[in-house]
Each structure stands twice: as C-alpha cells, then as structure tokens.
N, C-alpha and C positions, 0 to 999 in steps of 0.2 A: 838372429835377424833373418827374415823371410827371403831376403835377397840372397843370402849365402846358400840357402837350399836351392834356390832357382839357379845359381851359379854352378852349383855342383852338378846339376843335371842337363845343363845346356851344351852339348858338344855337337851339333850337327845340323843346322837349317837356317833359312834367311828371314830376316825381318821383313814380313809381309805388309809393307806400307802401301804397294801399288794396287791396282784393281784387280779383279778376278781374271779379267781378260789378259792382262800383263802376265799374271802368274801363270796362266794357262800357256802363253807364248814362251815364257822361260822354261816350263817343264818339257814342253814339246822339243826345245833346243838342247836339253840335257840329254846326256848319254843314257842308255838303258841301264837300270839299278844294278849295282855291282855286289860285291861279296861283303862279308861281315869282316870287320877290322877290330882288332884289340889293340887300343891305345894306352899308353901310359903317359901321364902328364907329370912331369917331375920338377918343373921350375914355373913360378908365377910371380907377377908383380900386380899389386892392387893400387889403382890410381883413383884419387879422389880430386876435388877442385884444389886443394892446397898441395898436391904433389903425389908422388908415387913412392912405393916402398915394397921391398920384397915380401913375399907371402909365403907362409909354409903350409898353406891349405888352398884346395879349390872349393870355396864355400865352406861347406861343413865337413868336406873329406880331406883328411890330411894327405900331404903329398909323400910319396907318389900315389896318384889316384888313377884308377882304371876306368876307362870309358869303352864300352862296345859301340860301334859304329855299324849299323845294320842297314845298308843301302837297299837291300831287296824288300825290307819291311818298312823303310822310311822312319827309322828311329834311332835314337842314340839311347843308351842306358847305362846306369851306374847302379851301385848298391848303397842306399842311403844309411846313414848312421844307425837307423833302427834295424837294419839288417834286411829290410825289404827292398825290392828293385824300385829303381825310380826311371821312368821312362818318359823321353821328350821327343815329340813328333818333329820330323824334319818338314820345313815348308817348302825347301827348294834343294835340289842337288844338281850340279852340273859339273861338266869336265871341260876344261880349256883345251885349246889346240896342242898345248905342250904336255898334257896329261895330268895337269893338276886337278885335283877333285875338290870341289868347294861344296860345303853343305851348311844350311843355315836354318834357324828356327827361333821359336820363342817359347818361354816357359813363363807363364805368369806375367810379370811386369818386366822380365829381363829378355833381351835378344842375344843370340849367340851365333858365332860363325866358326868354322873349322876348315883349315887348308891342309892338303897332303897330296903326295904325288907317288905313284906306284914305284917308280925307281928310287925314291928316296925315303928313308924311314921317318924322316923329320916331319913334325906336324906343329901347327900353331892353332891356338883356340882362344877366342875373344868372347867375353861375355860383358854386356853393358846394360846398365839401368840409368835411371835419372840421376842417381847419387854416386855411382862409381863405374869403373871399368876394370875388369881383370884380364890380364894379357898372360897366356900360358904357353908353354912349350913343352914338347915331349917327342915320343916316337910311337909309331904304329907298325903293326905286323898282321898278317893274315890270321884270323881267329880260327883256333883248332876245334 
C-alpha cells in the first residue's frame, strides 16, 4: 500500500495547510537549524476508524526502524526496503521555550510530525492519512 511507503519516510515536518505568509512567520519564529539526529523507532500502533492495534512496522520498514533527522538540510531520511534512500522534506521546524523540537512535513498523501527534546532521548512520531494514523515512539541521539 502506498500509504505504508509514505509512513516509512515521514519523520519530520508540519502539514502545511496555512498560507505561505503563515509559513514564513512560523519559520521566522523557529530556532536556527540544528544538528543531525539518529532516531530509532521501536514501538508503533496503527489506528483506523474501527480501532487501533500494535504494529510491528513503520509502514514498509520493520521495527526497529531508523530515521535520520537532518535539521540543517530540512529533511528526514530512511532506507527504503529496496535499499535506496528515501528522503522527505521538512515543511516546518520549531523549538518551544522548554527546548522541545518539533518537525513536520508531508510526503505524498500523508502528513507527519515528530517531537523530541535535547535533554531527553524519547521521541514521538505521528503519521496520518485519510485512512489511518500511525503513532510511534522511540529514542534519538546525535548522529555520528
């Protein structure tokens, strides 16, 4: 299912439903781009209209799935099942006053969002389409 491929690559930017001016305002409020982060997603639940169940994959990627969050280049990246890289652009990245980093984006018909904090390795990752929502959790560390 194409949604599975989209889910596997979506780990870092905002659904851009607002105007270009609103996006510019949000980007101006965001802190300067940060480092590259190596995230491992190891728990996920897939929800559809009739309920949620545990998932052993992040789309086409079996768990644990690794995702590179590259704030400097405004992308997230995974390795697709074919072995080739899959890159998804960030539409927005922002840092809250308590240091939580939020990145959002969209890839095809799916939107995604990821949260993480510098002092806490825990991260959450949400991917949604018109048919399903995948809620995933894991940890991140500075990329080497």
